[in-house]
Every structure is written in C-alpha cells, then in structure tokens.
C-alpha positions in Angstrom: -19.1 2.3 -27.7 -16.0 0.5 -25.9 -15.9 -2.1 -28.9 -16.1 0.5 -31.5 -13.2 2.5 -29.8 -11.1 -0.5 -29.4 -11.7 -1.8 -33.1 -10.7 1.7 -34.4 -7.6 1.8 -32.2 -6.5 -1.6 -33.5 -7.0 -0.5 -37.0 -4.7 2.6 -36.2 -2.1 0.3 -34.5 -2.8 2.2 -31.3 -1.7 0.2 -28.4 -2.9 0.3 -24.7 0.8 1.6 -23.8 0.2 4.4 -26.1 -3.2 5.2 -24.6 -1.8 5.1 -21.0 1.0 7.1 -21.9 -1.2 9.8 -23.3 -3.4 9.7 -20.3 -0.4 11.0 -18.2 -1.1 14.5 -19.6 -4.8 14.6 -18.5 -6.3 15.0 -15.0 -8.6 12.2 -14.3 -10.5 12.3 -11.0 -10.2 9.2 -8.8 -13.2 7.1 -8.8 -14.0 3.9 -6.8 -13.8 2.1 -9.9 -10.5 3.6 -10.8 -9.0 2.8 -7.5 -10.2 -0.7 -7.8 -8.3 -1.0 -11.2 -5.2 0.2 -9.5 -6.0 -2.8 -6.8 -6.5 -5.1 -9.6 -3.3 -4.2 -11.4 -1.2 -4.7 -8.0 -3.1 -7.9 -7.3 -2.4 -9.4 -10.8 1.3 -8.4 -10.6 1.7 -10.0 -7.3 -0.5 -13.3 -7.7 -1.5 -13.6 -11.3 -5.3 -13.5 -10.6 -7.9 -10.9 -11.1 -10.3 -12.4 -8.7 -10.1 -11.6 -5.0 -12.0 -14.6 -4.3 -9.2 -16.8 -5.3 -6.8 -14.9 -2.7 -6.1 -16.1 0.8 -6.6 -13.6 3.5 -2.9 -12.8 3.9 -2.7 -12.2 0.2 -5.5 -9.7 0.4 -3.4 -8.1 3.2 -0.4 -8.0 1.1 -2.2 -6.3 -1.8 -3.7 -3.7 0.5 -0.3 -3.0 2.1 1.1 -2.2 -1.5 -1.8 0.1 -2.3 -1.9 1.7 1.0 2.0 2.4 0.8 1.7 3.8 -2.7 -1.3 6.2 -1.8 0.4 7.0 1.5 3.8 7.7 0.3 2.7 9.5 -2.9 -0.3 11.4 -1.7 -0.6 11.2 2.1 -3.9 9.1 1.7 -4.4 6.2 4.3 -7.4 4.2 4.6 -7.7 1.2 7.0 -8.3 -2.2 5.7 -11.9 -3.2 6.2 -12.7 -5.8 8.9 -14.3 -9.1 7.7 -17.7 -8.2 9.0 -17.9 -4.9 7.2 -19.8 -4.1 3.9 -16.5 -2.7 2.4 -14.8 -6.0 2.9 -17.8 -7.8 1.1 -17.5 -5.6 -1.7 -13.8 -6.1 -2.1 -14.1 -10.0 -2.1 -17.2 -10.4 -4.2 -16.8 -11.5 -7.7 -17.7 -9.0 -10.4 -18.0 -10.0 -14.0 
C-alpha cells in the first residue's frame, strides 16, 4: 500500500513537501508513533542520526528538551523524561527497523 502510494505520487510529481503542506488542513490525532516521528525529526536535525542508540545521554536530554519546550510552549503539555530504569526509557533507546 505505502509503496503503491509513493509510486503514484512520484508519477504525478507530488513531493513530500506538498503532502506535508496539504496535511496542515487536516486534523490528525496525535499517536505515540506520530510523536516519535517528531522526536526523530528533532534528533536528526540536531545530530544527523535517526538512531537513539547512537546518541550520548546528554544528547538524548537535549532532544527531549526541544520536544518538551515545543509541546509546552505551544500546547501546555509537559511530560518528564523517563529515568534510565523505566520501560519508557527502554522504548526510547531501543532500535526499531
């Protein structure tokens, strides 16, 4: 399905920028996967890697600070950074294909 969609978009000269701009007009509910994609975009912009396993602890902290600042300032959403012993920290730092 995703491959077919992307192939058709390429045939029609539709770029990702065009798709993302069109998405601005739709209400898409936040999901854990969507928030993780925002994290990945911040992480890649800051450290040029999409793997959390390649980051130092202080780099993870910095990515979290940017995401927390964005959600806090724009939407008054604040969530504490998971401690090293938590399941949430494990999920954050495990490699996903």
